[in-house]
C-alpha positions in Angstrom: 0.0 0.0 0.0 1.4 3.4 -1.0 1.1 6.4 1.4 -0.8 9.6 0.4 1.6 12.2 -0.9 1.0 15.9 -0.3 0.5 17.9 -3.5 -0.4 21.2 -2.0 -0.6 22.9 1.4 -3.0 25.8 2.2 -1.3 28.8 3.6 -1.8 29.5 7.3 -3.5 26.1 7.7 -2.8 23.6 10.5 -0.6 21.6 8.1 1.4 24.7 7.1 1.9 25.8 10.7 3.2 22.3 11.5 5.7 22.4 8.6 4.1 19.8 6.3 5.3 20.3 2.7 4.6 19.3 -0.8 6.1 15.9 -1.5 5.7 14.6 2.1 4.3 11.1 2.4 1.8 10.8 5.2 2.5 7.2 6.5 0.0 7.3 9.3 -2.3 9.6 11.2 -2.7 8.9 14.9 -1.2 5.5 14.3 -3.6 4.5 11.5 -2.6 4.1 7.9 -5.3 5.6 5.6 -6.4 3.3 2.8 -8.1 6.1 0.8 -9.2 9.7 1.0 -12.3 8.5 2.9 -10.1 7.2 5.7 -7.8 10.3 5.3 -10.7 12.7 5.7 -12.1 10.8 8.7 -8.7 10.6 10.5 -7.6 14.2 9.7 -10.9 15.5 10.9 -9.9 14.9 14.5 -8.1 17.5 16.7 -4.4 17.6 17.5 -3.0 15.0 15.1 0.2 12.9 15.3 1.3 12.4 11.7 4.1 10.1 10.7 5.9 11.7 7.7 8.5 10.5 5.3 10.3 13.3 3.5 12.5 13.0 0.5 16.2 13.1 1.5 15.5 12.4 5.2 17.1 9.2 6.6 14.0 8.2 8.6 10.3 9.1 9.0 9.5 11.6 11.7 6.4 12.4 13.8 4.9 15.8 13.1 2.5 17.2 15.7 -0.4 19.1 14.1 -2.3 21.4 16.4 -5.9 21.8 15.2 -9.5 21.8 16.3 -11.7 18.8 15.6 -13.5 19.4 12.3 -11.0 22.0 11.2 -9.5 21.2 7.8 -6.0 19.9 7.9 -5.1 22.1 4.8 -3.5 19.6 2.4 -4.4 17.9 -0.8 -3.1 14.5 -1.6 -2.1 12.8 -4.8 -4.8 10.2 -5.3 -8.2 9.0 -4.0 -7.1 5.5 -3.3 -3.8 4.6 -1.5 -4.0 0.9 -1.7 -4.7 -1.0 -4.9 -7.9 0.0 -6.8 -10.2 -3.0 -7.0 -10.3 -3.8 -10.7 -13.3 -5.3 -12.6 -13.2 -9.0 -13.4 -16.3 -8.9 -15.6 -16.1 -9.0 -19.3 -19.2 -7.2 -20.4 -19.7 -7.1 -24.2 -21.0 -3.5 -23.8 -18.1 -2.2 -21.7 -16.7 0.9 -23.3 -13.2 0.2 -22.0 -13.0 -2.7 -24.4 -14.0 -0.3 -27.2 -11.0 2.0 -26.9 -8.4 2.1 -29.6 -4.8 1.2 -28.8 -2.3 3.8 -28.0 -4.2 6.0 -25.6 -2.7 6.9 -22.2 -2.6 3.9 -19.9 -4.9 5.2 -17.2 -7.9 5.2 -19.6 -7.8 1.4 -19.8 -8.3 1.0 -16.0 -11.5 -1.0 -15.5 -12.5 -0.6 -11.8 -15.3 -2.2 -9.8 -14.5 -0.4 -6.6 -17.2 0.8 -4.3 -15.0 3.7 -3.0 -14.8 5.2 -6.5 -18.6 4.8 -6.7 -18.9 6.8 -3.5 -16.3 9.4 -4.5 -16.9 9.9 -8.2 -20.3 8.3 -9.0 -18.7 5.3 -10.9 -21.1 2.4 -11.2 -20.1 -0.9 -9.6 -21.5 -4.3 -10.3 -20.8 -5.6 -6.7 -19.2 -8.8 -8.1 -16.1 -8.1 -6.0 -17.9 -6.9 -3.0 -17.3 -8.5 0.4 -18.7 -8.6 3.9 -16.0 -6.3 5.1 -17.0 -3.8 2.4 -20.6 -4.0 3.5 -19.6 -3.5 7.1 -17.5 -0.4 6.3 -20.2 1.2 4.2 -22.9 0.6 6.8 -20.7 1.7 9.7 -19.4 4.8 8.0 -22.6 5.5 6.1 -20.9 5.8 2.7 -23.5 7.0 0.3 -24.8 7.6 -2.2 -23.5 4.6 -4.1 -24.1 3.7 -7.7 -24.8 0.1 -8.8 -25.0 -1.4 -12.3 -28.0 -3.6 -12.4 -28.6 -4.3 -16.2 -31.0 -7.2 -15.3 -32.6 -8.7 -12.2 -32.7 -12.1 -13.9 -29.7 -14.0 -12.4 -28.9 -16.0 -15.6 -29.2 -13.0 -17.9 -27.1 -10.8 -15.6 -24.4 -13.4 -15.4 -24.4 -13.7 -19.2 -24.2 -9.9 -19.7 -21.4 -9.6 -17.2 -19.7 -12.8 -18.5 -19.1 -13.6 -14.9 -21.0 -16.2 -12.8 -20.8 -13.9 -9.8 -23.2 -11.6 -11.6 -26.0 -14.1 -10.8 -25.6 -13.5 -7.1 -23.9 -10.2 -6.5 -27.1 -8.2 -6.3 -27.7 -9.8 -2.9 -25.3 -7.1 -1.6 -27.7 -4.5 -3.0 -30.4 -5.8 -0.7 -28.0 -5.6 2.2 -27.1 -2.0 1.4 -30.8 -1.0 0.9 -31.9 -2.7 4.1 -29.1 -0.8 5.9 -30.5 2.5 4.8 -27.7 3.4 2.3 -28.8 5.6 -0.6 -28.2 3.7 -3.8 -28.9 4.7 -7.4 -29.0 2.0 -10.1 -28.3 1.8 -13.8 -29.5 -0.4 -16.7 -27.4 -0.3 -19.9 -30.0 -1.4 -22.4 -28.6 -3.5 -25.1 -30.9 -4.2 -28.1 -31.9 -7.8 -28.4 -30.3 -8.7 -25.1 -32.0 -7.0 -22.1 -34.6 -4.8 -23.8 -38.3 -5.6 -24.5 -39.7 -8.3 -22.2 -36.3 -8.6 -20.4 -36.5 -4.9 -19.5 -40.0 -5.3 -18.2 -38.8 -8.2 -16.1 -36.0 -6.1 -14.7 -38.3 -3.3 -13.7 -40.7 -5.8 -12.1 -37.7 -7.3 -10.2 -36.7 -3.8 -9.0 -40.2 -3.1 -7.7 -40.3 -6.5 -6.0 -36.8 -6.8 -4.5 -35.0 -3.4 -4.7 -37.8 -0.9 -4.1 -35.5 1.0 -1.7 -33.4 2.2 -4.6 -33.4 6.0 -4.9 -33.5 6.0 -8.7 -32.7 3.9 -11.7 -31.4 5.2 -15.0 -31.9 3.4 -18.3 -29.2 4.4 -20.7 -28.5 3.2 -24.3 -25.6 1.1 -25.3 -22.7 3.2 -26.5 -20.9 1.6 -29.4 -17.6 2.7 -30.9 -16.1 1.5 -34.2 -13.6 -0.6 -32.2 -16.1 -3.0 -30.7 -15.6 -6.6 -31.7 -18.9 -7.8 -30.3 -21.2 -9.0 -33.0 -24.1 -9.2 -30.6 -23.9 -5.5 -29.8 -25.6 -2.9 -32.1 -27.2 0.5 -31.8 -30.9 1.0 -31.1 -33.2 1.5 -34.0 -35.8 4.3 -33.9 -38.5 1.7 -33.1 -36.5 0.2 -30.3 -35.8 3.7 -28.8 -39.5 4.4 -28.9 -40.2 1.1 -27.2 -37.8 1.8 -24.4 -39.4 5.2 -23.8 -42.9 3.6 -23.8 -41.8 0.9 -21.4 -40.2 3.5 -19.0 -43.3 5.7 -19.2 -45.6 2.8 -18.2 -43.4 1.7 -15.4 -43.0 5.2 -14.1 -46.8 5.2 -13.5 -46.6 1.9 -11.6 -43.7 3.0 -9.5 -45.4 6.3 -8.8 -48.5 4.6 -7.6 -46.6 2.0 -5.5 -43.7 4.1 -4.1 -44.7 7.7 -4.6 -42.0 8.5 -7.1 -41.2 7.5 -10.7 -38.0 5.6 -9.8 -36.9 4.8 -13.4 -35.8 7.5 -15.9 -34.7 7.2 -19.5 -31.5 8.8 -20.7 -31.7 11.9 -22.8 -30.3 10.1 -25.8 -33.5 8.1 -26.1 -35.6 11.2 -26.6 -33.1 12.5 -29.1 -33.0 9.1 -30.9 -36.8 8.9 -31.0 -37.3 12.5 -32.0 -39.6 13.1 -29.0 -39.9 16.2 -26.8 -37.9 16.2 -23.6 -40.0 15.7 -20.4 -40.6 18.6 -18.1 -38.3 19.4 -15.2 -41.0 18.1 -12.8 -40.8 14.7 -14.5 -37.3 14.1 -13.2 -38.2 14.4 -9.5 -35.2 16.6 -8.6 -32.8 15.1 -11.2 -31.4 12.2 -9.1 -29.4 11.0 -12.1 -28.5 14.3 -13.7 -24.8 13.4 -13.7 -25.6 10.2 -15.5 -27.0 12.2 -18.5 -30.6 11.8 -17.5 -32.5 15.0 -17.5 -29.4 16.9 -18.3 -30.8 18.2 -21.6 -33.9 19.5 -19.9 -32.0 21.1 -17.1 -29.6 22.6 -19.7 -32.4 24.0 -21.8 -34.2 25.5 -18.8 -31.1 27.1 -17.4 -30.2 28.5 -20.9 -33.7 30.1 -21.1 -33.7 31.2 -17.5 -30.1 31.6 -16.5 -31.0 33.1 -13.1 -32.9 30.0 -12.0 -31.4 27.3 -9.8 -30.7 24.1 -11.6 -29.7 20.6 -10.4 -26.5 20.3 -8.5 -23.4 18.7 -9.9 -21.7 19.0 -13.2 -20.9 16.0 -15.5 -17.4 16.1 -16.8 -17.2 13.1 -19.1 -16.8 9.4 -19.0 -13.2 9.3 -17.6 -13.7 11.9 -14.8 -12.1 9.7 -12.1 -8.8 8.8 -13.8 -5.4 10.6 -13.8 -5.5 11.4 -10.1 -8.7 13.4 -10.3 -9.6 15.2 -7.0 -11.8 13.4 -4.5 -14.7 15.6 -5.6 -14.6 14.0 -9.0 -17.1 15.5 -11.4 -18.1 18.0 -8.7 -14.8 19.8 -8.8 -14.0 23.0 -10.7 -11.9 22.3 -13.8 -10.0 25.4 -14.8 -9.4 28.9 -13.5 -11.6 31.7 -14.8 -11.2 35.0 -16.5 -13.8 37.7 -17.3 -15.6 37.3 -20.6 -16.5 40.4 -22.5 -19.0 40.8 -25.4 -16.7 41.8 -28.3 -19.2 41.7 -31.1 -17.7 38.8 -32.9 -19.9 36.0 -34.2 -19.9 32.8 -32.1 -19.5 29.2 -33.2 -20.3 26.5 -30.6 -18.7 23.2 -31.2 -20.2 20.2 -29.4 -21.2 16.6 -30.0 -24.1 15.5 -32.3 -26.5 15.0 -29.3 -25.6 18.4 -27.8 -26.2 20.1 -31.2 -29.7 18.7 -31.3 -30.4 20.2 -27.9 -28.8 23.6 -28.7 -30.3 24.2 -32.1 -33.9 25.2 -31.0 -32.4 27.2 -28.1 -30.2 29.3 -30.3 -33.0 29.7 -32.9 -35.0 31.5 -30.2 -32.0 33.6 -28.9 -31.9 37.3 -29.9 -28.5 37.0 -31.4 -28.5 35.8 -35.0 -24.8 35.3 -35.3 -24.5 32.3 -33.1 -23.9 29.0 -34.9 -23.8 25.5 -33.4 -21.7 22.9 -35.2 -22.2 19.2 -34.5 -18.7 17.6 -34.4 -18.7 14.1 -35.7 -16.8 11.8 -33.5 -14.6 10.1 -36.0 -12.1 9.2 -33.3 -14.5 6.7 -31.7 -17.0 6.4 -34.5 -20.0 4.1 -34.0 -23.0 5.9 -32.3 -20.9 8.0 -30.0 -22.4 11.5 -30.0 -22.0 12.9 -26.4 -19.8 16.0 -25.8 -17.9 14.2 -23.0 -16.2 11.9 -25.6 -15.1 14.6 -28.1 -11.4 14.5 -28.8 -8.9 17.1 -29.7 -8.4 15.5 -33.0 -12.0 15.8 -34.0 -12.3 19.4 -32.7 -9.1 20.4 -34.5 -10.6 19.1 -37.8 -13.9 21.0 -37.1 -12.1 24.2 -36.2 -10.3 24.3 -39.6 -13.7 25.2 -41.2 -14.8 27.9 -38.8 -14.5 31.4 -40.1 -11.4 33.2 -38.8 -13.3 36.0 -37.0 -15.5 33.7 -34.9 -15.3 33.1 -31.1 -15.2 29.3 -30.7 -16.9 27.8 -27.6 -16.4 24.2 -26.5 -18.0 22.4 -23.5 -15.6 21.5 -20.6 -17.1 18.0 -20.5 -14.5 16.9 -23.1 -11.5 17.9 -21.0 -9.9 16.4 -18.0 -7.0 18.3 -16.4 -6.6 20.3 -19.6 -6.4 17.2 -21.9 -8.7 15.6 -24.3 -9.2 11.8 -24.3 -6.7 11.5 -27.2 -4.0 13.2 -25.2 -4.1 16.6 -27.1 -4.3 19.8 -25.1 -5.8 23.2 -25.8 -2.4 24.4 -27.1 -2.5 21.6 -29.8 -5.6 23.0 -31.4 -5.2 25.2 -34.5 -6.8 28.3 -33.0 -7.8 29.6 -29.6 -11.1 28.4 -28.1 -13.1 29.2 -25.0 -14.0 26.4 -22.7 -17.4 26.9 -21.1 -18.9 24.8 -18.2 -21.3 22.2 -19.6 -24.4 24.0 -18.1 -27.0 26.1 -19.8 -26.7 29.3 -17.8 -22.9 29.4 -18.3 -23.3 29.1 -22.0 -26.0 31.7 -22.1 -23.8 34.1 -20.2 -20.8 33.4 -22.4 -22.9 34.2 -25.4 -24.4 37.4 -23.8 -20.9 38.5 -22.6 -22.0 38.5 -18.9 -20.1 35.4 -17.6 -16.8 34.3 -16.5 -15.2 31.8 -18.8 -12.4 29.4 -18.2 -9.0 30.5 -19.6 -8.0 28.4 -22.6 -6.4 28.3 -26.0 -3.2 29.8 -27.3 
């Protein structure tokens, strides 16, 4: 197990007063070795700490006494969220997007986790196939929630077949344990055409009502398929299949509402875009419990764009790989880049986004007073397939699209496609052929950027 390494120290904090410095390894706090930032936060929350520190160049570790009040922040940031080994996934799902990545990308993107801690910290979905009694005891004792669980099917045989893991037939028993213990859990069903849709989806929703009615919400999301998939069984939804999923979800929302008092299951925004149907109202999402899973995001975006002063759902989704590359413990909730004031300079504006985002933006911009704002749907040639979300846009595809934008235009890009200043293909803002402005993936922020009343992240060169 590696020790947490200090990456920054807040001025005048207890850590700074005690002499802790960037690069220090924190071997233990009050005699306990933290396994992850969850432990680290719990231990460092106490008053007057005794920290065993290993400093580069020092012959031996030394004990540092940190004077602080209980609950007072220690004042350090550490290098990663997990200090022992991340629990990797031993499933082999045909629909897993990790298996659909091209070769040659940075190594961290190929990490396939099934770790409940990353579920708690970042909103990653876990199948519970590597879950243990000790994990359940810790979650129940420390009240670690919300958690996010991949369900896919409540039929044991079908779930095991989808996960390509016999443990998939039994691992949902842990979901019952968590729910009985009062832990907030949100579920997800990746709907694969011809596999777990149709009657199988009906059976899954019936199983949720029967055995997992304590779930806070369930999201039904479509299979994402890149051109690198080698799974013959996997294919995109047809229009009719997307309509069928929406009809099924609508019917079951009524049943859940009657039985439980809330709709429970919600369809991903992509289904409405695929089927060409109007987005549901904000009220239909019951407070947007799966906003960061791309469910209700389009409605919240549209409402915030139209009424930028109104309060929208919390949290900001920052792409599929938000938790890799030593992302902060706040995950998708963390700010991404520093800000600089944006001014209205009169130049025309071009917004570059994914094909799904362009469908949402087009009617909003048509109703906007400015007539010099254009939205361009950037085709995702890097991944290909049916990939159309902004969070999977790459620098390569954006660079190609930017070549055709008139020289005098301001170019706006959603921050969902960036992680620590890099696109998924490893390119940075400096690699693009012209300066761009990175705007938070949220309707009010885009509206203010267009109107010249916002603060926009610094970007481009």
